[in-house]
N, C-alpha and C positions, 0 to 999 in steps of 0.2 A: 477459314478464318486466315487474319494475316497476323504473323510473330514476329518478333523482333530479338535477335541474339547479338549481346555486344560483349566486350569485357568492361570491367568497372573501369571506369575515367578513372585518369590521374589528375586531372587538373579540370576545376569547376567549369571552364566554358564548355568544357563536352558533353554535359549534362543537358545544357541551353540546345544545343546542336540535334541531340539524340531526342529531345522533347521536341523540337521541330518536325523530325521526320515522323515521331509517331503521330502527330497530329497529320502531315500531309499524306501518308498513307494508310491511313486509319487503321494502326495497329491495335490488334485485340489484346495481345499480350507482349509482356517483354521479359526476355529470360537477361539475366545479370550474371556475368560470371566473373565471380571474385578472384579465382586463384589465377597466377598468371603461368602456369605450368601448362606446357601446351598437352602432355601425354594424358593428362589427369582433367577430364572435364566435366565435372557432375552437372552443370546446368546445361551443356549441349547435349548428353545423355539423356536428361530428364527430358528435356525438350523433346528429341527424336521419340520416346516413349509416348507423349502424350498428343503425338500430331495423328491426325486423319487423313486418308488419301486426298490430294487436292489443294491441303493448306499449302501458304506460301509462305518461306521463312526468309525474311530480309536482313542482310548484313549490311554493313558500311562498304568493307573491304576484303580481299583475300586474306589478309594480314591475322582479321579476325580468327579465322577458323584455322588458318595453319603457319606454320613457318618457313615449309619447304613444298616442293612441288608434291613429291610424296606425301606428305602429310595432307596435302587438300587432296590430292584424288582420293585418297583414305577415308578422308571425310566425305566428300562427294557420294562415294559409292553407299556409303551410310544414309546418307541422304535421299539418296535415289532410292534404297531397300525401303524408306519410309514415304517413299510416294509422295515427297513434298515437292511444289517449288521452287526453285531458289533463285532469288533477286538480291546481286551484289550491286550495290549502289555506287559504288567508286568507279568501278571497271565497266559499271553498264550493261551487267548481264544478266540476261531474265530466260532461265531455262525452260520455260513455257514456251518462248519462239524458236522456229527453227533455226536462227542464226544464234542463237544462245545455247542449243542443244549440240550445233555444229561447233560452236567455241570450247565448250566440254570434251566434244570427243577428240577434238585437235590436241589439248591438253594431254589428253589420258596417251595418245599415240607418242606425242613428243616425250611424256615420260618413259612408255615402255622403249623406245629408241635409245634413251639415254641410259636407261637400264642394261640394254643389250651392249650398247658399245661400252658402259665401263667395265661388264662383264668380260667383254673382249677382251679387252686393254689389258684386264688384270691376267686373264688366261695367257696371252702372249708374252707378255712380262715375266711370269711364271717359268714358261717353258725357253726363255732365252736365257732365263739364269741357270737352269738346268743345264740348257745345253753347255754355257760357258762355265759351269760346274761353282757357280758365285755362291755364297751362302746367302739364305735368304733370313729374313726377321732381325732382330735386334743382335748387332755382335754380343756375346757372352763377356760378364766381366772377369778379368784377370787379378790374380794375385800379384801385387808389385810390391818392392822394397818397400814402401812407406807403410803398406798393410803390414807386412810383415813386422816392422819396427813397432807398430803401433799394437799390433797383437800381442807381441811378447812383451810388450811392457804393460798390456791390459791382464793378459794373465798371470803377470808376475803380482798384481794389485796395485799398482803406481798410478795407474789412471784408471778411469770408468769407461765403461762401454761407450758410453754418448760421445767422451774425449778421443776413444780409438777411431769411433766412426769421422768425426770431423778431421783427426789427422790422415786418416788414408781417401779422404774426399769421398766417403759411401755413404748411400741410405741405407736405413737400419737394415732391412731385409736383404740386400745384397751383402752387408757386413755379415751378418750372422750365415747366411750360406757360403760364405769365403772362409768365415772363423771354422765352418766346420770341417771344412777341406784341409785347413790347417792343422785342424784338432787331430784328422788321420795323418796326416803329414808327422806332424811330432810325437805320434803315440810311442809310447816305451823312451822319450826322451825328457829328462830331467830338465826343467824350464827354469828350475831354482839355483 
């Protein structure tokens, strides 16, 4: 059985192109993905559950099933588990041929290489920062004079918390975290 998986086209011209592909490759069933989110693809999952060994899945391009190489390889693994032949029209890849299998294996090896390289790079940078005693991560927010003034004015009830955040140029969570520290600092001191 020949299956065709597509994302719902934005323009009407693509429907004509898809109809031409369906006629050219004698497509038996078409699955149209209506969602634009790559993580949740209900039609692709439904397609993979309804297939039999030896069915052929046609897609227009890599970008139809993935946004990244890792996402592509994860989807290819799902397709391989379903024992489907994969034909990617734009890239002229057919997984039933020796060349197609070799190209997919090369993609897989490149992804593994990239994953290992980036892990090693991260590990090396972490080790260097530990040796040089550089702090890692985001720098901690500090209590500034502007924050102290805004905090005191806010605590006296002259301005709102939102205005105090604006004056101290802080986001909500950071403001309240630092305000809590200032509460401890001014504990027992009359602010009025």
